[in-house]
Phi, psi and omega in degrees: 000050185290338180264014179258131178231132179243129179238157180234133167281190185263002183285325185208063183296330181296317178295318179300320179295322179293320178296314179298320179296321178299322182276352181070032182234152173278154172291144178297143181280133182210146174257110188231120185206189176233143170290164182305331181272004177100348178296146182283133175249123186223135174213127175285137182254017175208161185284132177238007182302124179074010182266157172270110190246147180226128177244122185262117184203109172284136177267059179266173179304136355288112191300312184299316180297314183289325176294315180296321178297321177298315181298317179295321178298314180297315180299320180296315179296321179296315182287342176270010173069035172297141181292316179216140182239117176250122176274110178267106186243085184305320174240120182264106179284172182060030183264350186292321181266091183250007179195165176269096180271357173201171183288152172061042174232151180277167169249085189291331178296321178291319179299315179298319178297319181297314186286329175294318178294315181296328179295335176128008178293138177263342184200153176234135175238123184218177181230125173050069172303144181301327175222125186299332183291350178297335175306324181285350178284343180266145173260022176230163180298140177230125174254111182256096184282154175258141177277007183305317180299325181291314181290321182300319178297322179291316182297326180295337179280351180254147175271097190254002180278141354285142190236138171231126173280129179244119175279126182291347174201170183296323183297336182264003186297324182297315179295318179298322179296322178301312179293319181299315179295318182294325185260002180064040185248166174279171182229137173226155184230136176266127177274109187244143174240127179269130180260339177198183180295338183239357184232141175228156175240115180279133187258303187201167177244132180258109183125179184246129177237004183298129179060027179249149164281124186256130177242121178245126182234133177220170181282332179206156168241116181260273179270352177070015176297316179296317181298314181300312181294322180294319179296317177300318184293313183291326177292322177299329181265016168092022179297143181280303176228154181237122177242128182239134179224141176213139181297314185248114178269078178296312171049055181260165177057234184277010186305311181302318180294317181294319179294323176294320180293330183290344178052056180282136181287317177221126179237128182227133171227167176260175182265028173297333176233132178292134179261122182303146181302323180299323179289318178300318181294329182282329185255094184293337182272359187282132172238129179255116182261145183263140174257014184297319180291322178298311180290320179299318179293322177297317178299316180300317182288321177298316181298323182270005180060040177255165181291140174244007188298326182283359174272348182286308175051044180266000000 
């Protein structure tokens, strides 16, 4: 793979290093800094003309800074005559607003897709988009990988019988059903009402969790309000153990305090977003699983023009 080059932005360099190690390649050399006024200063330190290039950058908090850095990186690769530019975005920010659910609001997921494409990306590789239809917002190929293989391997290491999959809301029920069928488990759904962008009111649980090990899986944990209320609800209904998993550990605002208060037996997130050491130290039940092999294998197959469909596993 001598014509393959992998570069890393500053949002998640540890994940980029793991991906490069999986592929047996060094990360591309780059001079990346900021001007005194905060503008990004970028210079490639190696030739990419005619190369198949990949830039790894999660658009996680600070979202605006990381998104702008990704756009500048793509533009730099394009102007340096890279043959193909793939934006590897393990966590795709600005994905929550994917439709106009009321008047006078933007569709930020479409806007983000437009500017990434306009910057010069030829392809996007990501993990667990907040809404699968965001793939259609791009006019370039999008590979939306599932973290299911990573989580399934972790769950197999735990003794979870008897097990019930609990969907934290109706919208996540389809994903919960996939895991329930795969693991031979029952399914329950929490009827949730959202009162604002950061607050939810949990109403009731549909199904039985009494004397069950409960597994709740979602695409992300942001402020952890939903998780806290869901944990309280299933424990109130007699759950034996509570296991919580989310692909993207955004963990912003009061999330660490809420997760500690929820008294989760096992908490797992992936490394699509770096989790600060202070948060890791506070949450003794936290396990961080890596998606580096998943992304690395996808990059290898894309580069070799091989199928990546069996990596989706949705």
